[in-house]
N, CA, C and O atoms as a CHARMM CRD file, in Angstrom:
* protein
*
  324
    1    1 UNK  N    230.42600 139.64300  -2.37400 PROA 1      0.00000
    2    1 UNK  CA   229.06300 140.20700  -1.91700 PROA 1      0.00000
    3    1 UNK  C    228.74300 141.33200  -2.06200 PROA 1      0.00000
    4    1 UNK  O    229.56900 142.17500  -1.71300 PROA 1      0.00000
    5    2 UNK  N    227.81100 141.66500  -2.46500 PROA 2      0.00000
    6    2 UNK  CA   227.12900 143.12200  -2.65600 PROA 2      0.00000
    7    2 UNK  C    225.89700 143.47600  -1.08700 PROA 2      0.00000
    8    2 UNK  O    224.88500 142.81600  -0.85300 PROA 2      0.00000
    9    3 UNK  N    226.26100 144.32300  -0.49200 PROA 3      0.00000
   10    3 UNK  CA   225.25100 144.39500   0.35700 PROA 3      0.00000
   11    3 UNK  C    224.50200 146.01100  -0.32000 PROA 3      0.00000
   12    3 UNK  O    224.99200 146.77100  -1.15600 PROA 3      0.00000
   13    4 UNK  N    222.44000 146.17300   0.83200 PROA 4      0.00000
   14    4 UNK  CA   222.47200 147.41900   0.48100 PROA 4      0.00000
   15    4 UNK  C    222.88100 148.27000   1.99300 PROA 4      0.00000
   16    4 UNK  O    223.03900 149.49100   1.97400 PROA 4      0.00000
   17    5 UNK  N    222.97900 147.72600   2.85700 PROA 5      0.00000
   18    5 UNK  CA   223.18900 148.72700   3.53100 PROA 5      0.00000
   19    5 UNK  C    224.88800 148.69600   4.45800 PROA 5      0.00000
   20    5 UNK  O    225.47200 149.53800   5.14100 PROA 5      0.00000
   21    6 UNK  N    225.18000 147.45400   4.08600 PROA 6      0.00000
   22    6 UNK  CA   226.64100 147.73000   4.55500 PROA 6      0.00000
   23    6 UNK  C    227.99800 147.68600   3.53500 PROA 6      0.00000
   24    6 UNK  O    228.03800 147.61400   2.30700 PROA 6      0.00000
   25    7 UNK  N    229.21700 147.76700   4.64300 PROA 7      0.00000
   26    7 UNK  CA   230.77400 147.78300   3.20000 PROA 7      0.00000
   27    7 UNK  C    230.68200 146.68100   3.88600 PROA 7      0.00000
   28    7 UNK  O    229.85400 146.50500   4.78000 PROA 7      0.00000
   29    8 UNK  N    231.68900 145.69800   3.44400 PROA 8      0.00000
   30    8 UNK  CA   232.20500 144.12800   3.48200 PROA 8      0.00000
   31    8 UNK  C    233.31800 144.23900   3.26100 PROA 8      0.00000
   32    8 UNK  O    233.30700 144.48400   2.05500 PROA 8      0.00000
   33    9 UNK  N    234.35800 144.23700   3.58100 PROA 9      0.00000
   34    9 UNK  CA   235.58000 144.25000   2.87800 PROA 9      0.00000
   35    9 UNK  C    236.21700 142.95000   3.97500 PROA 9      0.00000
   36    9 UNK  O    235.64600 142.70500   5.03800 PROA 9      0.00000
   37   10 UNK  N    237.41300 142.22700   3.54200 PROA 10     0.00000
   38   10 UNK  CA   237.99200 141.02800   3.83200 PROA 10     0.00000
   39   10 UNK  C    239.61600 141.19000   3.81100 PROA 10     0.00000
   40   10 UNK  O    240.05200 141.61500   2.74000 PROA 10     0.00000
   41   11 UNK  N    240.52500 140.93300   4.77300 PROA 11     0.00000
   42   11 UNK  CA   241.94600 141.78700   4.35300 PROA 11     0.00000
   43   11 UNK  C    242.63900 140.76500   5.87300 PROA 11     0.00000
   44   11 UNK  O    242.40400 140.79500   7.08100 PROA 11     0.00000
   45   12 UNK  N    243.42100 140.06400   5.11900 PROA 12     0.00000
   46   12 UNK  CA   244.73600 139.39800   6.38900 PROA 12     0.00000
   47   12 UNK  C    243.99800 138.58700   7.14300 PROA 12     0.00000
   48   12 UNK  O    244.58400 137.92000   7.99600 PROA 12     0.00000
   49   13 UNK  N    242.66500 138.47800   7.00400 PROA 13     0.00000
   50   13 UNK  CA   242.05200 137.34900   7.45700 PROA 13     0.00000
   51   13 UNK  C    240.73300 137.73500   8.60800 PROA 13     0.00000
   52   13 UNK  O    240.02500 137.14500   9.42400 PROA 13     0.00000
   53   14 UNK  N    240.95700 139.21200   8.03300 PROA 14     0.00000
   54   14 UNK  CA   239.58700 140.04900   9.43900 PROA 14     0.00000
   55   14 UNK  C    238.40200 140.83200   8.28300 PROA 14     0.00000
   56   14 UNK  O    238.41700 141.79900   7.52200 PROA 14     0.00000
   57   15 UNK  N    237.75000 140.11900   8.55700 PROA 15     0.00000
   58   15 UNK  CA   236.26600 140.47100   8.08400 PROA 15     0.00000
   59   15 UNK  C    235.74600 142.18800   8.75000 PROA 15     0.00000
   60   15 UNK  O    235.16000 142.08900   9.82800 PROA 15     0.00000
   61   16 UNK  N    235.89500 143.55600   8.26300 PROA 16     0.00000
   62   16 UNK  CA   235.25600 144.36400   9.20600 PROA 16     0.00000
   63   16 UNK  C    233.73800 144.80700   8.04800 PROA 16     0.00000
   64   16 UNK  O    233.65600 145.16500   6.87300 PROA 16     0.00000
   65   17 UNK  N    232.76000 144.54700   9.11800 PROA 17     0.00000
   66   17 UNK  CA   231.57200 145.63600   7.97500 PROA 17     0.00000
   67   17 UNK  C    231.01800 146.56000   8.98100 PROA 17     0.00000
   68   17 UNK  O    231.00000 146.44400  10.20600 PROA 17     0.00000
   69   18 UNK  N    230.69400 147.24000   8.43200 PROA 18     0.00000
   70   18 UNK  CA   230.21300 148.50700   8.73700 PROA 18     0.00000
   71   18 UNK  C    228.91700 148.51300   8.13600 PROA 18     0.00000
   72   18 UNK  O    228.59300 148.18300   6.99500 PROA 18     0.00000
   73   19 UNK  N    228.32600 148.88100   8.94900 PROA 19     0.00000
   74   19 UNK  CA   226.95000 149.30200   9.19500 PROA 19     0.00000
   75   19 UNK  C    226.98800 150.49900   8.15100 PROA 19     0.00000
   76   19 UNK  O    227.94900 151.26400   8.23400 PROA 19     0.00000
   77   20 UNK  N    226.14900 150.70100   7.29800 PROA 20     0.00000
   78   20 UNK  CA   226.09800 152.24800   6.15000 PROA 20     0.00000
   79   20 UNK  C    225.05400 153.27400   6.04000 PROA 20     0.00000
   80   20 UNK  O    224.65200 153.63500   4.93400 PROA 20     0.00000
   81   21 UNK  N    224.68600 153.66500   6.92100 PROA 21     0.00000
   82   21 UNK  CA   223.05700 154.53700   7.21100 PROA 21     0.00000
   83   21 UNK  C    223.82400 155.68900   8.00400 PROA 21     0.00000
   84   21 UNK  O    223.16000 156.10200   8.95500 PROA 21     0.00000
   85   22 UNK  N    224.93500 156.24300   7.85800 PROA 22     0.00000
   86   22 UNK  CA   225.12700 157.72900   8.04900 PROA 22     0.00000
   87   22 UNK  C    224.27900 158.79000   9.08400 PROA 22     0.00000
   88   22 UNK  O    224.31100 159.36200  10.17400 PROA 22     0.00000
   89   23 UNK  N    223.31500 158.52600   7.54800 PROA 23     0.00000
   90   23 UNK  CA   222.02900 159.31800   7.59800 PROA 23     0.00000
   91   23 UNK  C    221.64500 158.77800   8.88500 PROA 23     0.00000
   92   23 UNK  O    221.67600 159.69600   9.70300 PROA 23     0.00000
   93   24 UNK  N    221.38200 157.95100   9.28800 PROA 24     0.00000
   94   24 UNK  CA   220.09300 157.75100  10.26100 PROA 24     0.00000
   95   24 UNK  C    220.75400 157.19000  11.25900 PROA 24     0.00000
   96   24 UNK  O    220.42700 156.09100  11.70800 PROA 24     0.00000
   97   25 UNK  N    222.08500 158.11800  11.86200 PROA 25     0.00000
   98   25 UNK  CA   222.93400 157.02900  12.59600 PROA 25     0.00000
   99   25 UNK  C    222.95300 155.96100  12.36300 PROA 25     0.00000
  100   25 UNK  O    222.76800 155.50100  13.48900 PROA 25     0.00000
  101   26 UNK  N    223.05500 154.99100  11.61200 PROA 26     0.00000
  102   26 UNK  CA   222.74100 153.51600  11.68300 PROA 26     0.00000
  103   26 UNK  C    221.73600 152.74500  12.23600 PROA 26     0.00000
  104   26 UNK  O    221.80600 151.54700  12.50800 PROA 26     0.00000
  105   27 UNK  N    220.60800 153.64200  12.42200 PROA 27     0.00000
  106   27 UNK  CA   219.49300 152.68800  13.06100 PROA 27     0.00000
  107   27 UNK  C    219.09900 151.21900  12.26300 PROA 27     0.00000
  108   27 UNK  O    219.22100 150.81600  11.10700 PROA 27     0.00000
  109   28 UNK  N    218.69300 150.79100  13.22400 PROA 28     0.00000
  110   28 UNK  CA   218.44800 149.04000  12.37700 PROA 28     0.00000
  111   28 UNK  C    216.85800 149.65600  11.87800 PROA 28     0.00000
  112   28 UNK  O    215.91200 150.31800  12.30600 PROA 28     0.00000
  113   29 UNK  N    217.33600 148.90900  10.64800 PROA 29     0.00000
  114   29 UNK  CA   216.20700 148.30000  10.56600 PROA 29     0.00000
  115   29 UNK  C    215.77000 146.86500   9.17500 PROA 29     0.00000
  116   29 UNK  O    216.82700 146.62100   8.59300 PROA 29     0.00000
  117   30 UNK  N    214.91400 146.21800   8.74900 PROA 30     0.00000
  118   30 UNK  CA   214.53000 144.69900   8.32700 PROA 30     0.00000
  119   30 UNK  C    215.93600 145.32200   7.15300 PROA 30     0.00000
  120   30 UNK  O    216.96700 144.96100   7.72000 PROA 30     0.00000
  121   31 UNK  N    216.23600 145.89100   6.14400 PROA 31     0.00000
  122   31 UNK  CA   217.49500 145.97100   5.28500 PROA 31     0.00000
  123   31 UNK  C    218.77300 145.85000   6.54900 PROA 31     0.00000
  124   31 UNK  O    219.83400 145.38300   6.13600 PROA 31     0.00000
  125   32 UNK  N    218.73600 146.12800   7.60400 PROA 32     0.00000
  126   32 UNK  CA   220.42600 146.29800   7.74900 PROA 32     0.00000
  127   32 UNK  C    220.16700 144.93500   8.57600 PROA 32     0.00000
  128   32 UNK  O    221.28300 144.41500   8.59500 PROA 32     0.00000
  129   33 UNK  N    219.09100 143.90600   9.41700 PROA 33     0.00000
  130   33 UNK  CA   218.83300 142.98200   9.82300 PROA 33     0.00000
  131   33 UNK  C    219.45000 142.18800   9.18700 PROA 33     0.00000
  132   33 UNK  O    220.43000 141.60700   9.65200 PROA 33     0.00000
  133   34 UNK  N    218.86300 141.94300   7.62600 PROA 34     0.00000
  134   34 UNK  CA   218.83000 140.77900   6.54800 PROA 34     0.00000
  135   34 UNK  C    220.53100 141.39600   5.83900 PROA 34     0.00000
  136   34 UNK  O    220.98500 140.72100   4.91500 PROA 34     0.00000
  137   35 UNK  N    221.09100 142.23500   6.16200 PROA 35     0.00000
  138   35 UNK  CA   222.06000 142.44100   5.26400 PROA 35     0.00000
  139   35 UNK  C    223.43300 141.47700   6.02300 PROA 35     0.00000
  140   35 UNK  O    224.32700 140.80000   5.51400 PROA 35     0.00000
  141   36 UNK  N    222.92600 141.94600   8.07800 PROA 36     0.00000
  142   36 UNK  CA   223.60500 141.41600   8.82300 PROA 36     0.00000
  143   36 UNK  C    223.71800 139.92900   8.93800 PROA 36     0.00000
  144   36 UNK  O    224.70000 139.28700   9.31200 PROA 36     0.00000
  145   37 UNK  N    223.03300 139.67100   8.71400 PROA 37     0.00000
  146   37 UNK  CA   223.06600 137.89700   8.56900 PROA 37     0.00000
  147   37 UNK  C    223.29000 137.56300   7.02700 PROA 37     0.00000
  148   37 UNK  O    223.13900 136.36100   6.80300 PROA 37     0.00000
  149   38 UNK  N    223.51400 138.09100   6.25200 PROA 38     0.00000
  150   38 UNK  CA   223.97200 137.09000   5.12600 PROA 38     0.00000
  151   38 UNK  C    225.37300 137.41000   5.40100 PROA 38     0.00000
  152   38 UNK  O    226.16800 136.52100   5.09800 PROA 38     0.00000
  153   39 UNK  N    226.03200 138.87700   6.09500 PROA 39     0.00000
  154   39 UNK  CA   226.95900 139.14400   6.06000 PROA 39     0.00000
  155   39 UNK  C    227.69400 138.07400   7.45400 PROA 39     0.00000
  156   39 UNK  O    228.83100 138.47600   7.70200 PROA 39     0.00000
  157   40 UNK  N    227.49500 137.49500   7.88200 PROA 40     0.00000
  158   40 UNK  CA   227.94600 136.54600   9.02600 PROA 40     0.00000
  159   40 UNK  C    227.59500 135.56100   8.76300 PROA 40     0.00000
  160   40 UNK  O    227.86500 134.71000   9.61000 PROA 40     0.00000
  161   41 UNK  N    226.84600 135.08000   7.55100 PROA 41     0.00000
  162   41 UNK  CA   226.78200 133.76400   6.88100 PROA 41     0.00000
  163   41 UNK  C    227.43700 133.70900   6.39800 PROA 41     0.00000
  164   41 UNK  O    227.82100 132.57000   6.13000 PROA 41     0.00000
  165   42 UNK  N    228.32300 135.09700   5.72500 PROA 42     0.00000
  166   42 UNK  CA   229.33200 134.36500   4.70300 PROA 42     0.00000
  167   42 UNK  C    230.78900 134.16400   5.83200 PROA 42     0.00000
  168   42 UNK  O    231.55000 133.20100   5.73400 PROA 42     0.00000
  169   43 UNK  N    230.94400 135.19500   6.79400 PROA 43     0.00000
  170   43 UNK  CA   231.97900 134.60400   7.74900 PROA 43     0.00000
  171   43 UNK  C    232.00300 133.77800   8.31400 PROA 43     0.00000
  172   43 UNK  O    233.06600 133.57200   8.89900 PROA 43     0.00000
  173   44 UNK  N    230.65100 132.58600   8.54700 PROA 44     0.00000
  174   44 UNK  CA   230.41500 131.54600   8.90800 PROA 44     0.00000
  175   44 UNK  C    231.22100 130.35000   7.93400 PROA 44     0.00000
  176   44 UNK  O    231.88200 129.34100   8.18200 PROA 44     0.00000
  177   45 UNK  N    230.77900 131.05300   6.71100 PROA 45     0.00000
  178   45 UNK  CA   231.25500 129.49600   5.90600 PROA 45     0.00000
  179   45 UNK  C    232.54900 129.63400   5.16900 PROA 45     0.00000
  180   45 UNK  O    232.94000 128.72600   4.43500 PROA 45     0.00000
  181   46 UNK  N    233.60000 131.34700   5.43400 PROA 46     0.00000
  182   46 UNK  CA   234.39700 131.25400   4.95400 PROA 46     0.00000
  183   46 UNK  C    235.71400 131.25800   5.54200 PROA 46     0.00000
  184   46 UNK  O    236.28200 132.31100   5.83400 PROA 46     0.00000
  185   47 UNK  N    236.14400 130.28800   5.69800 PROA 47     0.00000
  186   47 UNK  CA   237.32200 130.04500   6.51900 PROA 47     0.00000
  187   47 UNK  C    238.74500 130.16700   6.52400 PROA 47     0.00000
  188   47 UNK  O    239.57100 129.41500   7.04200 PROA 47     0.00000
  189   48 UNK  N    238.96100 131.48500   5.70800 PROA 48     0.00000
  190   48 UNK  CA   239.99900 132.02200   5.95000 PROA 48     0.00000
  191   48 UNK  C    239.69600 133.15400   6.63500 PROA 48     0.00000
  192   48 UNK  O    240.68400 133.81300   6.95900 PROA 48     0.00000
  193   49 UNK  N    237.96900 133.86200   7.16400 PROA 49     0.00000
  194   49 UNK  CA   238.11500 134.83700   8.24600 PROA 49     0.00000
  195   49 UNK  C    238.17500 134.32100   9.44700 PROA 49     0.00000
  196   49 UNK  O    237.50100 133.42400   9.95300 PROA 49     0.00000
  197   50 UNK  N    239.27400 135.13200   9.98600 PROA 50     0.00000
  198   50 UNK  CA   239.91400 134.44300  12.15100 PROA 50     0.00000
  199   50 UNK  C    238.64200 135.06300  12.49200 PROA 50     0.00000
  200   50 UNK  O    237.65100 134.46800  12.91600 PROA 50     0.00000
  201   51 UNK  N    238.80300 136.80700  12.18100 PROA 51     0.00000
  202   51 UNK  CA   237.89000 137.22500  13.22100 PROA 51     0.00000
  203   51 UNK  C    237.47600 138.31700  12.44500 PROA 51     0.00000
  204   51 UNK  O    237.94900 138.38900  11.31100 PROA 51     0.00000
  205   52 UNK  N    236.23700 139.68200  13.03200 PROA 52     0.00000
  206   52 UNK  CA   235.64200 140.61700  12.49300 PROA 52     0.00000
  207   52 UNK  C    235.52500 141.53400  12.77200 PROA 52     0.00000
  208   52 UNK  O    234.60000 141.24400  13.53000 PROA 52     0.00000
  209   53 UNK  N    235.65000 142.99100  12.94200 PROA 53     0.00000
  210   53 UNK  CA   235.53900 144.07700  13.51500 PROA 53     0.00000
  211   53 UNK  C    233.81100 144.12300  12.71000 PROA 53     0.00000
  212   53 UNK  O    233.61500 143.51200  11.66000 PROA 53     0.00000
  213   54 UNK  N    232.83500 144.83100  13.31800 PROA 54     0.00000
  214   54 UNK  CA   232.01300 145.41400  13.06500 PROA 54     0.00000
  215   54 UNK  C    232.00700 146.88300  13.78400 PROA 54     0.00000
  216   54 UNK  O    232.38200 147.20000  14.91300 PROA 54     0.00000
  217   55 UNK  N    231.46100 147.64700  12.75600 PROA 55     0.00000
  218   55 UNK  CA   231.49900 149.43000  13.27700 PROA 55     0.00000
  219   55 UNK  C    230.24300 149.82500  12.27600 PROA 55     0.00000
  220   55 UNK  O    229.49100 149.21600  11.51600 PROA 55     0.00000
  221   56 UNK  N    230.49800 151.55100  12.82000 PROA 56     0.00000
  222   56 UNK  CA   229.04900 151.98900  11.58700 PROA 56     0.00000
  223   56 UNK  C    229.68400 152.93300  11.48600 PROA 56     0.00000
  224   56 UNK  O    230.50500 153.45400  12.24100 PROA 56     0.00000
  225   57 UNK  N    229.13000 153.31400  10.05000 PROA 57     0.00000
  226   57 UNK  CA   230.00500 154.49800   9.25600 PROA 57     0.00000
  227   57 UNK  C    229.30300 155.82000   9.86500 PROA 57     0.00000
  228   57 UNK  O    228.30000 155.98200  10.56000 PROA 57     0.00000
  229   58 UNK  N    230.20800 156.64700   9.33600 PROA 58     0.00000
  230   58 UNK  CA   229.90600 158.05100  10.65400 PROA 58     0.00000
  231   58 UNK  C    230.51900 158.62800  11.69800 PROA 58     0.00000
  232   58 UNK  O    231.36400 157.92100  12.24800 PROA 58     0.00000
  233   59 UNK  N    230.32900 159.80100  12.17600 PROA 59     0.00000
  234   59 UNK  CA   231.55800 160.22800  13.17400 PROA 59     0.00000
  235   59 UNK  C    229.85400 160.30500  14.40100 PROA 59     0.00000
  236   59 UNK  O    230.17700 160.68800  15.52600 PROA 59     0.00000
  237   60 UNK  N    228.78100 160.09900  14.30700 PROA 60     0.00000
  238   60 UNK  CA   228.17100 160.20600  15.23000 PROA 60     0.00000
  239   60 UNK  C    228.05200 158.96100  16.44500 PROA 60     0.00000
  240   60 UNK  O    228.28500 158.90000  17.65300 PROA 60     0.00000
  241   61 UNK  N    227.58300 158.08100  15.45700 PROA 61     0.00000
  242   61 UNK  CA   226.82100 157.15600  16.34300 PROA 61     0.00000
  243   61 UNK  C    227.25500 155.23400  15.76000 PROA 61     0.00000
  244   61 UNK  O    226.74700 154.46500  14.94400 PROA 61     0.00000
  245   62 UNK  N    228.15500 155.17200  16.49700 PROA 62     0.00000
  246   62 UNK  CA   227.89500 153.29200  16.46200 PROA 62     0.00000
  247   62 UNK  C    226.57200 152.37600  15.10000 PROA 62     0.00000
  248   62 UNK  O    226.52600 151.92100  13.95700 PROA 62     0.00000
  249   63 UNK  N    225.63700 152.63500  16.48200 PROA 63     0.00000
  250   63 UNK  CA   224.29100 152.71100  15.41100 PROA 63     0.00000
  251   63 UNK  C    223.58600 152.76100  16.83700 PROA 63     0.00000
  252   63 UNK  O    223.94800 152.17200  17.85500 PROA 63     0.00000
  253   64 UNK  N    222.49900 153.60100  16.66900 PROA 64     0.00000
  254   64 UNK  CA   222.21400 154.31400  17.58100 PROA 64     0.00000
  255   64 UNK  C    220.28500 153.62700  17.76800 PROA 64     0.00000
  256   64 UNK  O    219.25200 154.22300  18.07500 PROA 64     0.00000
  257   65 UNK  N    220.51000 152.40200  17.46600 PROA 65     0.00000
  258   65 UNK  CA   219.37100 151.39000  17.67100 PROA 65     0.00000
  259   65 UNK  C    218.11000 151.36000  16.51100 PROA 65     0.00000
  260   65 UNK  O    218.31800 151.63700  15.33000 PROA 65     0.00000
  261   66 UNK  N    217.07300 151.06400  16.92600 PROA 66     0.00000
  262   66 UNK  CA   215.96400 150.73400  15.82400 PROA 66     0.00000
  263   66 UNK  C    215.20000 151.91500  15.04200 PROA 66     0.00000
  264   66 UNK  O    214.49400 152.84700  15.42700 PROA 66     0.00000
  265   67 UNK  N    215.51000 151.60600  14.14800 PROA 67     0.00000
  266   67 UNK  CA   214.57800 152.52000  12.65500 PROA 67     0.00000
  267   67 UNK  C    213.31500 152.66600  13.19300 PROA 67     0.00000
  268   67 UNK  O    212.82700 151.53800  13.13800 PROA 67     0.00000
  269   68 UNK  N    212.25600 153.66300  13.83900 PROA 68     0.00000
  270   68 UNK  CA   211.66100 153.98300  14.92200 PROA 68     0.00000
  271   68 UNK  C    210.31000 154.06100  13.64500 PROA 68     0.00000
  272   68 UNK  O    209.14400 153.69200  13.78800 PROA 68     0.00000
  273   69 UNK  N    210.93200 154.64000  12.47900 PROA 69     0.00000
  274   69 UNK  CA   209.87700 155.05300  11.47700 PROA 69     0.00000
  275   69 UNK  C    209.56900 153.16800  10.79800 PROA 69     0.00000
  276   69 UNK  O    208.60300 152.69000  10.20400 PROA 69     0.00000
  277   70 UNK  N    210.05500 152.94100  10.96300 PROA 70     0.00000
  278   70 UNK  CA   209.89800 151.44900  10.21300 PROA 70     0.00000
  279   70 UNK  C    208.71500 150.81900  11.61500 PROA 70     0.00000
  280   70 UNK  O    207.53500 150.55000  11.38900 PROA 70     0.00000
  281   71 UNK  N    209.20300 150.72300  12.64100 PROA 71     0.00000
  282   71 UNK  CA   207.83000 149.57000  13.67900 PROA 71     0.00000
  283   71 UNK  C    206.83500 150.97600  13.87900 PROA 71     0.00000
  284   71 UNK  O    206.46300 150.82300  15.04200 PROA 71     0.00000
  285   72 UNK  N    206.30800 152.03700  13.47400 PROA 72     0.00000
  286   72 UNK  CA   205.81800 152.45800  13.64200 PROA 72     0.00000
  287   72 UNK  C    204.57500 152.10300  12.77500 PROA 72     0.00000
  288   72 UNK  O    203.42800 152.01200  13.21200 PROA 72     0.00000
  289   73 UNK  N    205.10600 151.84600  11.01100 PROA 73     0.00000
  290   73 UNK  CA   204.66200 151.28400   9.68300 PROA 73     0.00000
  291   73 UNK  C    203.77400 149.81000  10.18300 PROA 73     0.00000
  292   73 UNK  O    202.76100 149.24000   9.77900 PROA 73     0.00000
  293   74 UNK  N    204.97300 149.52900  11.50100 PROA 74     0.00000
  294   74 UNK  CA   204.39400 147.98700  11.72000 PROA 74     0.00000
  295   74 UNK  C    202.70400 147.81100  12.77700 PROA 74     0.00000
  296   74 UNK  O    201.66200 147.17600  12.94500 PROA 74     0.00000
  297   75 UNK  N    203.48300 148.85100  13.16900 PROA 75     0.00000
  298   75 UNK  CA   201.97200 149.06500  14.33100 PROA 75     0.00000
  299   75 UNK  C    200.72000 149.28100  12.99600 PROA 75     0.00000
  300   75 UNK  O    199.98000 148.43500  12.49400 PROA 75     0.00000
  301   76 UNK  N    200.81900 150.34000  12.78400 PROA 76     0.00000
  302   76 UNK  CA   199.21800 150.70800  11.45400 PROA 76     0.00000
  303   76 UNK  C    199.08200 149.63500  11.09900 PROA 76     0.00000
  304   76 UNK  O    197.88800 149.34100  11.15700 PROA 76     0.00000
  305   77 UNK  N    200.00700 148.41100  10.54700 PROA 77     0.00000
  306   77 UNK  CA   199.43800 146.98000   9.85300 PROA 77     0.00000
  307   77 UNK  C    198.63200 146.60200  11.05500 PROA 77     0.00000
  308   77 UNK  O    197.43200 146.41300  10.86100 PROA 77     0.00000
  309   78 UNK  N    199.14100 146.45200  12.36400 PROA 78     0.00000
  310   78 UNK  CA   198.63600 145.55800  13.50700 PROA 78     0.00000
  311   78 UNK  C    197.29600 146.60900  14.07200 PROA 78     0.00000
  312   78 UNK  O    196.75200 146.14600  15.07500 PROA 78     0.00000
  313   79 UNK  N    197.07400 147.10500  13.88400 PROA 79     0.00000
  314   79 UNK  CA   195.72600 148.30500  13.74700 PROA 79     0.00000
  315   79 UNK  C    195.15600 147.79400  13.07100 PROA 79     0.00000
  316   79 UNK  O    194.02400 147.53600  13.48000 PROA 79     0.00000
  317   80 UNK  N    195.47500 147.34800  11.75500 PROA 80     0.00000
  318   80 UNK  CA   194.38400 147.12400  10.85800 PROA 80     0.00000
  319   80 UNK  C    193.76700 145.73700  10.77100 PROA 80     0.00000
  320   80 UNK  O    192.62500 145.40400  10.45600 PROA 80     0.00000
  321   81 UNK  N    194.65900 145.12800  11.07700 PROA 81     0.00000
  322   81 UNK  CA   194.68800 144.08800  10.63300 PROA 81     0.00000
  323   81 UNK  C    193.61300 143.28000  11.69200 PROA 81     0.00000
  324   81 UNK  O    193.37200 142.08300  11.53200 PROA 81     0.00000
């Protein structure tokens, strides 16, 4: 399975999911959340997977939190409605 914002591999019954946005300190946005949902669906459906390692790419942060640039756009849309 291919993801936009994640690296996903399975080895010896262990799935490793890496949030791959090191330029944004792996901040969560809509795309990351959708990819994580799909990745965990794969984990639940694949009986060969016995455990999961969830990590973040880069040296600075696992996940810096939410990507506020995306929320700013959502807030502008709410004001316009």
